[in-house]
FIMARLUM-330064 format. One record per residue (C-alpha): residue in one letter; x, y, z. Coordinates in steps of 0.02 Angstrom, whole numbers, plus 50000, padded with zeros to 5 digits. Each point is the difference from the previous one (the first is absolute). Layout:
AXYZ...
***
This chain:
M528154924952345T499934994950184A498855004650119D501075010250111A500875008549840L498295005049943W499535007750162Y501755010550022A499805005149800A498305005750066R500685010050132G501585008549906T499065004349860G498585008250105V501265010650097V501005006449864S498285003949915L499615010250147L501685011149969L499964999249825L498105007850012T500825010950123V501265007749885V498655002449870V498865009750080A501385010150079L500785003049805G498455002049942V499955018050115A501595004849936T499514996349827R498545008550012S501025014850043G501074999949835R501375003250097A501864991150011L500304994150178P501755000750054G501164989049896L498884992849867P499005011249860R498305001249963F499924986249881A500954988450114V498775000050138A498444998249888A501194984549933V500424995550170H498195001750047R499164988149838N501384986650040A499644999550164A498094997849966L500354986349877L501044992050123A498775000750137V498404991549878A501184987149964L500554996850164L498205000550064A499504985649864V501204989950072H499315004050165A498364996649971V500494984649892T501074992850142L498545001350095L498684990949912L501264985549966D500505001350209P499304987450085Y499735007850163A499175016749909K498674988749951L499395011949867D499164998349830L499815009949876V498485009650030D500705006050156L501625008349894V498675008449909L498565004250114P500155009150153F499594993750180S499414980449947A501644992650080D499934987350133Y501745006350058R499705015350105P498855007449881L499925018050043W502175000849975T499844989449875G498655009249899L501085015850010G501324993349905T498494993649878V499715017449997G501635004649970L500434988449869D498335005449897L500475019950010V501664994649907V499434991649899A498755013849943L501595011050007V500964989249880A498494997049883T499705018849986S501875003349967L499994987449864L498455007549932R500615020150023H499985005249842R498314995249978L499285006950154G500635019549991R500975006250119R498525006150119T499524982650024W501514992649997R500655013550149A498464996450106T500084982049993H502085001450051W499245007050166L499564981950037A501814997550048Y499915012550137A498554986950093A500814984949975W501565003450052P499145003750204V498904982549957A501584991049940L500905005750187A498424997150076H500124979849936G501744998850044L499765005150191G498594991050013S500054983249891G501774997749988T501074986450105D501195013250035A498855013050038G500314998050179A501975000849996Q501065014350028W501145000949833F498114999849917R499275014150104A501695008549957V499734997749820A498255006750024A500145015150099L501515004349864C498764998849880V498885009550086L501085014750022A500695000449818V498155000749912G499505011750178A501605013149938A499454999249809V498245004750038A500615012150115W501205007249895R498565002249855C498975005750117S501015015050056T500215017749926Q501594995449935F499564987749870A499775006749855E499884991149804A501365004349909P499725011749860R499794988949819R500955007549883P499155006049851A499854989649838R501565007049880T499315008049849P501105002349844T500515016949968V500085005349802P501285015349987S499525014449926G499735002049789R499654981649978S498634990349979A499164987950139V500324984549880E501765003649971G500385003850179L499564980050022R501214995649909
***
C-alpha cells in the first residue's frame, strides 16, 4: 500500500469512526430508554447500537494501524497507547490516544460483562460518553480535513445528534419504559404444580 493510500485510509476511517461513534452514543441513549424509535422496534434499536459499535471499533483499529504504518504521521506503537507522547501535534494526537484507550476499555469490559457484573459493566460503559467528545476534539485538532467546510459540517451534525439525544435524556419527557414482569407458569386449580408443568 502506498503512503498516499495509507493517508487516505487513515483519514476516511477516522471520519467514519466519528460518525459511527455518534450513532452509538445517540442510540445508547435510546436503548437506555427501553422504548422503540419510530420505525424501529426496541430489539432493532439495540441491534443497530451494538453493530454500529462493532463497526466503529473495527474502523478505529484500521485508523490506528494505517497511521502507525503511514510514513507521514511518524507514529510508533507507544504513541498509540501512551497519550501525549507523539511528536506530531502531541495534544490533539494524544486526545486520539485517550479516545482509543477508552474504546479498548469499553470493548474489554463488554467482553467480560458476564464476569464483571451488571453494575460494574454499566459504570464502565459510561466511558462511551467520554470517548465521543475526545474523538471529536481529536478530529478537529489533528485531522487533515479539520479546516474543510465539509468536515465542519460533519462535526456540527455529530454535535447536533448527540446534543439532541442528551437533551432528550435530560428532559422530563424521558422515562424508561417499564420492563415486563417475568411470566410465571399458572397451574389450573385441582392439579399439582408438577402436573401443571408437564
